[in-house]
C-alpha positions in Angstrom: -84.8 77.6 94.2 -83.2 80.2 96.5 -79.5 80.8 96.4 -79.1 79.3 99.9 -80.9 76.1 98.9 -78.9 75.9 95.7 -75.6 76.1 97.6 -76.8 73.6 100.1 -77.7 71.1 97.3 -74.3 71.4 95.8 -72.6 70.9 99.2 -74.7 67.9 99.9 -74.1 66.3 96.5 -71.2 64.1 95.5 -67.8 65.6 95.7 -64.4 64.1 94.9 -63.5 64.1 98.6 -66.7 62.2 99.5 -66.2 59.6 96.8 -62.5 59.1 97.6 -63.1 58.7 101.3 -66.1 56.3 100.8 -64.1 54.1 98.4 -61.1 54.0 100.8 -62.9 53.0 104.0 -63.1 49.2 103.5 -59.3 49.2 103.1 -58.0 51.9 105.5 -59.5 51.1 108.9 -57.5 53.8 110.6 -59.8 56.3 108.9 -62.7 54.9 110.9 -61.3 55.2 114.4 -64.1 56.4 116.7 -63.4 58.2 120.0 -66.9 57.8 121.5 -70.3 56.3 120.3 -73.7 57.4 121.6 -77.3 56.8 120.7 -78.2 60.5 121.0 -76.3 63.7 121.0 -77.6 64.6 124.5 -75.9 61.4 125.9 -72.4 62.7 125.1 -70.6 62.9 128.6 -69.2 66.4 128.9 -67.0 65.4 131.9 -65.3 62.7 129.8 -64.5 65.3 127.0 -63.0 67.7 129.6 -61.0 64.9 131.3 -59.5 63.9 127.9 -58.4 67.5 127.1 -61.1 68.3 124.5 -61.4 72.1 124.0 -63.6 72.5 120.9 -66.6 70.9 119.4 -67.6 70.8 115.7 -71.2 69.7 115.5 -73.1 68.2 112.6 -76.8 69.1 112.4 -78.8 66.8 110.1 -79.2 63.3 111.6 -77.3 64.4 114.7 -79.2 67.3 116.3 -82.5 66.4 114.6 -84.0 65.0 111.4 -82.5 66.0 108.1 -83.2 69.6 107.0 -85.2 70.3 110.1 -85.6 73.9 111.2 -86.9 73.0 114.7 -84.5 71.6 117.3 -85.5 70.0 120.6 -84.9 71.8 123.9 -82.8 68.9 125.1 -80.3 69.4 122.3 -80.1 73.2 123.0 -79.7 72.5 126.7 -76.8 70.1 126.1 -75.0 72.6 123.8 -75.5 75.2 126.5 -74.0 72.9 129.1 -71.0 72.4 126.8 -70.5 76.1 126.5 -70.9 76.6 130.3 -68.2 74.1 130.9 -65.8 76.1 128.7 -66.0 74.2 125.5 -66.1 76.1 122.2 -68.8 74.9 119.9 -69.5 75.5 116.2 -72.0 73.9 113.9 -70.5 72.5 110.7 -73.0 71.3 108.2 -73.1 70.6 104.5 -76.7 71.6 104.3 -78.5 74.9 104.8 -76.7 77.2 107.3 -79.5 79.7 107.9 -81.6 77.7 110.5 -79.6 77.8 113.7 -80.6 81.1 115.3 -81.5 79.3 118.6 -78.0 78.0 118.8 -76.4 81.3 117.7 -78.2 83.0 120.6 -76.3 80.7 122.9 -73.0 81.7 121.4 -72.5 78.9 118.9 -70.8 79.9 115.6 -72.1 78.6 112.3 -69.3 77.5 110.0 -69.7 78.9 106.5 -67.8 79.6 103.3 -65.5 76.6 103.8 -65.1 73.4 101.7 -67.8 70.9 102.5 -67.0 67.9 104.7 -65.0 65.6 104.4 -62.4 68.0 102.9 -59.6 68.4 105.4 -59.2 72.0 104.5 -62.8 72.7 105.7 -62.1 71.1 109.1 -58.9 73.2 109.4 -60.6 76.5 108.7 -63.5 75.5 111.0 -61.1 74.8 113.8 -59.0 78.0 113.4 -61.5 80.6 112.3 -64.7 79.5 114.0 -63.4 77.8 117.2 -60.2 79.9 117.5 -58.1 76.8 118.2 -55.1 75.3 116.5 -54.6 71.8 117.9 -56.8 69.3 116.0 -56.2 66.6 118.7 -58.2 68.8 121.1 -61.2 69.0 118.7 -64.2 66.6 118.5 -66.4 66.3 115.5 -69.8 65.0 116.4 -71.9 63.5 113.7 -73.8 60.5 112.2 -71.8 59.9 109.0 -68.4 58.2 108.7 -68.0 59.6 105.2 -68.6 63.3 105.8 -68.3 63.9 109.6 -65.7 61.2 109.8 -63.4 63.2 107.6 -62.4 64.9 110.9 -60.3 61.8 111.6 -58.2 62.5 108.5 -57.7 66.0 109.9 -56.3 64.7 113.1 -59.5 65.3 115.2 -61.5 62.9 117.3 -64.8 61.6 116.0 -67.9 61.0 118.1 -70.4 58.8 116.3 -74.2 59.5 117.0 -76.8 57.1 115.8 -78.7 58.9 113.0 -82.0 60.6 113.9 -84.7 59.1 111.7 -86.0 61.4 109.0 -86.5 62.1 105.3 -83.2 62.0 103.4 -82.1 61.0 99.9 -81.7 57.2 99.5 -78.2 57.5 98.2 -77.2 59.5 101.2 -78.7 56.9 103.6 -77.3 54.0 101.8 -73.7 55.2 101.6 -73.8 56.4 105.2 -75.0 52.9 106.3 -72.3 51.1 104.2 -69.6 53.3 105.8 -71.0 52.5 109.3 -70.8 48.8 108.4 -67.2 49.2 107.5 -66.5 50.7 110.9 -68.4 47.8 112.6 -66.5 45.2 110.6 -63.2 46.8 111.4 -64.3 47.1 115.1 -63.6 50.8 115.2 -66.8 51.7 117.1 -66.4 51.6 120.9 -69.3 50.4 123.1 -72.2 52.9 123.3 -71.5 55.4 126.0 -74.4 56.1 128.3 -74.9 59.6 129.7 -73.8 59.9 133.3 -76.3 61.4 135.8 
Protein backbone atom coordinates (compact mmCIF):
# COMPACT_ATOMS: atom_id res chain seq x y z
CA UNK A 1 0.00 0.00 0.00
CA UNK A 2 1.37 3.42 -0.92
CA UNK A 3 1.87 6.10 1.69
CA UNK A 4 -0.95 8.19 0.20
CA UNK A 5 -3.38 5.26 0.34
CA UNK A 6 -2.33 4.47 3.91
CA UNK A 7 -2.96 8.05 5.03
CA UNK A 8 -6.29 8.06 3.23
CA UNK A 9 -7.38 4.84 4.98
CA UNK A 10 -6.52 6.33 8.36
CA UNK A 11 -8.46 9.52 7.61
CA UNK A 12 -11.48 7.56 6.38
CA UNK A 13 -11.50 5.26 9.41
CA UNK A 14 -13.16 5.82 12.76
CA UNK A 15 -11.94 8.79 14.76
CA UNK A 16 -13.08 10.09 18.12
CA UNK A 17 -14.59 13.16 16.41
CA UNK A 18 -16.65 10.97 14.05
CA UNK A 19 -17.86 8.69 16.82
CA UNK A 20 -18.74 11.60 19.11
CA UNK A 21 -20.67 13.45 16.43
CA UNK A 22 -22.53 10.34 15.25
CA UNK A 23 -23.66 9.46 18.77
CA UNK A 24 -24.82 13.02 19.48
CA UNK A 25 -26.97 13.55 16.38
CA UNK A 26 -30.19 11.91 17.63
CA UNK A 27 -30.14 14.21 20.68
CA UNK A 28 -28.73 17.50 19.34
CA UNK A 29 -30.83 18.45 16.35
CA UNK A 30 -29.13 21.84 15.92
CA UNK A 31 -26.06 19.95 14.68
CA UNK A 32 -28.11 18.79 11.69
CA UNK A 33 -29.31 22.19 10.45
CA UNK A 34 -29.16 22.20 6.65
CA UNK A 35 -28.90 25.36 4.55
CA UNK A 36 -29.83 23.78 1.20
CA UNK A 37 -30.53 20.27 -0.10
CA UNK A 38 -30.08 19.15 -3.71
CA UNK A 39 -30.11 15.89 -5.63
CA UNK A 40 -26.85 16.59 -7.44
CA UNK A 41 -23.96 18.98 -6.94
CA UNK A 42 -24.64 20.69 -10.29
CA UNK A 43 -28.11 21.70 -9.06
CA UNK A 44 -26.75 24.04 -6.38
CA UNK A 45 -28.03 27.54 -7.33
CA UNK A 46 -25.04 29.86 -7.39
CA UNK A 47 -27.25 32.96 -7.46
CA UNK A 48 -28.81 31.95 -4.13
CA UNK A 49 -25.38 31.52 -2.53
CA UNK A 50 -24.28 34.96 -3.68
CA UNK A 51 -27.54 36.59 -2.56
CA UNK A 52 -27.09 35.07 0.90
CA UNK A 53 -23.54 36.39 1.26
CA UNK A 54 -21.63 33.17 0.70
CA UNK A 55 -17.99 33.81 -0.25
CA UNK A 56 -16.30 30.42 0.04
CA UNK A 57 -17.04 26.79 -0.75
CA UNK A 58 -15.53 23.70 0.87
CA UNK A 59 -16.37 20.79 -1.36
CA UNK A 60 -16.48 17.10 -0.50
CA UNK A 61 -15.48 14.72 -3.29
CA UNK A 62 -16.58 11.13 -2.70
CA UNK A 63 -20.32 10.70 -3.00
CA UNK A 64 -20.66 14.39 -3.86
CA UNK A 65 -18.70 15.02 -7.07
CA UNK A 66 -18.72 11.37 -8.11
CA UNK A 67 -18.63 7.78 -6.83
CA UNK A 68 -16.37 6.93 -3.92
CA UNK A 69 -12.65 6.96 -4.72
CA UNK A 70 -13.22 7.87 -8.35
CA UNK A 71 -10.37 9.47 -10.26
CA UNK A 72 -12.60 10.57 -13.12
CA UNK A 73 -15.03 13.43 -12.70
CA UNK A 74 -17.83 14.43 -15.04
CA UNK A 75 -17.60 17.54 -17.17
CA UNK A 76 -20.81 18.87 -15.62
CA UNK A 77 -19.20 18.93 -12.16
CA UNK A 78 -16.12 20.69 -13.52
CA UNK A 79 -18.30 23.21 -15.34
CA UNK A 80 -20.31 23.98 -12.18
CA UNK A 81 -17.15 24.51 -10.15
CA UNK A 82 -15.82 26.78 -12.89
CA UNK A 83 -19.07 28.76 -12.80
CA UNK A 84 -18.68 29.20 -9.04
CA UNK A 85 -15.16 30.52 -9.51
CA UNK A 86 -16.23 32.85 -12.30
CA UNK A 87 -18.90 34.31 -10.02
CA UNK A 88 -16.22 35.16 -7.45
CA UNK A 89 -16.61 32.27 -5.02
CA UNK A 90 -13.47 30.73 -3.57
CA UNK A 91 -13.50 26.93 -3.79
CA UNK A 92 -11.42 24.23 -2.11
CA UNK A 93 -11.89 20.45 -2.06
CA UNK A 94 -11.85 19.02 1.47
CA UNK A 95 -11.87 15.21 1.52
CA UNK A 96 -10.93 12.54 4.02
CA UNK A 97 -9.89 10.27 1.16
CA UNK A 98 -6.98 10.43 -1.29
CA UNK A 99 -6.02 14.01 -2.19
CA UNK A 100 -3.93 13.26 -5.31
CA UNK A 101 -6.70 12.90 -7.92
CA UNK A 102 -8.00 16.41 -8.50
CA UNK A 103 -5.68 17.82 -11.16
CA UNK A 104 -8.62 18.79 -13.38
CA UNK A 105 -10.02 20.93 -10.55
CA UNK A 106 -6.64 22.38 -9.64
CA UNK A 107 -6.24 23.54 -13.23
CA UNK A 108 -9.37 25.65 -12.69
CA UNK A 109 -7.85 27.26 -9.59
CA UNK A 110 -9.37 25.03 -6.92
CA UNK A 111 -7.17 24.36 -3.89
CA UNK A 112 -6.96 20.91 -2.33
CA UNK A 113 -7.09 20.94 1.47
CA UNK A 114 -4.29 18.83 2.94
CA UNK A 115 -2.38 18.29 6.18
CA UNK A 116 -5.38 19.16 8.34
CA UNK A 117 -7.40 17.11 10.83
CA UNK A 118 -9.99 14.94 9.04
CA UNK A 119 -13.65 15.93 9.00
CA UNK A 120 -15.62 16.43 11.24
CA UNK A 121 -12.91 17.94 13.47
CA UNK A 122 -13.69 21.66 13.82
CA UNK A 123 -9.98 22.45 13.72
CA UNK A 124 -9.81 21.02 10.20
CA UNK A 125 -12.64 23.24 8.98
CA UNK A 126 -11.02 26.31 10.52
CA UNK A 127 -7.66 25.67 8.86
CA UNK A 128 -9.37 24.89 5.55
CA UNK A 129 -11.25 28.19 5.74
CA UNK A 130 -8.30 30.38 6.69
CA UNK A 131 -5.41 28.78 4.84
CA UNK A 132 -7.07 27.36 1.73
CA UNK A 133 -9.90 29.82 1.14
CA UNK A 134 -8.23 32.85 2.68
CA UNK A 135 -11.39 33.74 4.59
CA UNK A 136 -12.10 34.26 8.28
CA UNK A 137 -15.88 34.36 8.76
CA UNK A 138 -17.37 30.84 8.96
CA UNK A 139 -20.90 32.16 8.37
CA UNK A 140 -19.83 33.02 4.81
CA UNK A 141 -18.61 29.48 4.09
CA UNK A 142 -20.63 26.56 2.71
CA UNK A 143 -19.54 22.97 3.10
CA UNK A 144 -21.08 20.85 0.34
CA UNK A 145 -21.28 17.12 0.98
CA UNK A 146 -23.30 13.93 1.29
CA UNK A 147 -22.56 12.96 4.88
CA UNK A 148 -24.03 14.52 8.02
CA UNK A 149 -21.33 12.92 10.17
CA UNK A 150 -18.21 14.17 8.39
CA UNK A 151 -19.24 17.02 6.08
CA UNK A 152 -21.93 18.09 8.53
CA UNK A 153 -19.20 18.87 11.03
CA UNK A 154 -19.06 22.23 9.28
CA UNK A 155 -22.25 23.12 11.16
CA UNK A 156 -20.36 22.78 14.46
CA UNK A 157 -17.71 25.11 13.03
CA UNK A 158 -20.32 27.81 12.33
CA UNK A 159 -20.53 27.17 8.58
CA UNK A 160 -23.54 26.45 6.38
CA UNK A 161 -24.08 22.90 5.17
CA UNK A 162 -25.47 21.95 1.76
CA UNK A 163 -26.62 18.36 1.58
CA UNK A 164 -26.17 16.48 -1.71
CA UNK A 165 -27.82 13.09 -2.17
CA UNK A 166 -24.99 10.53 -2.36
CA UNK A 167 -23.70 9.43 -5.75
CA UNK A 168 -24.03 5.66 -5.91
CA UNK A 169 -20.80 3.71 -5.87
CA UNK A 170 -18.62 1.23 -4.03
CA UNK A 171 -17.99 2.13 -0.40
CA UNK A 172 -17.53 0.27 2.89
CA UNK A 173 -20.79 -0.96 4.42
CA UNK A 174 -20.08 0.72 7.76
CA UNK A 175 -19.59 4.04 6.01
CA UNK A 176 -22.85 3.75 4.03
CA UNK A 177 -24.82 2.57 7.07
CA UNK A 178 -23.70 5.28 9.48
CA UNK A 179 -24.13 7.95 6.81
CA UNK A 180 -27.71 6.79 6.19
CA UNK A 181 -28.54 6.68 9.90
CA UNK A 182 -27.29 10.25 10.31
CA UNK A 183 -29.41 11.29 7.33
CA UNK A 184 -32.45 9.67 8.97
CA UNK A 185 -31.78 11.72 12.10
CA UNK A 186 -31.85 14.89 10.02
CA UNK A 187 -35.14 13.82 8.40
CA UNK A 188 -36.74 12.88 11.71
CA UNK A 189 -35.74 16.24 13.20
CA UNK A 190 -36.97 18.00 10.03
CA UNK A 191 -33.65 19.70 9.46
CA UNK A 192 -33.52 19.06 5.70
CA UNK A 193 -35.24 21.77 3.60
CA UNK A 194 -37.14 20.88 0.41
CA UNK A 195 -34.92 19.82 -2.47
CA UNK A 196 -33.70 22.86 -4.39
CA UNK A 197 -33.98 22.61 -8.16
CA UNK A 198 -31.35 24.31 -10.27
CA UNK A 199 -32.58 27.50 -11.87
CA UNK A 200 -32.23 27.96 -15.62
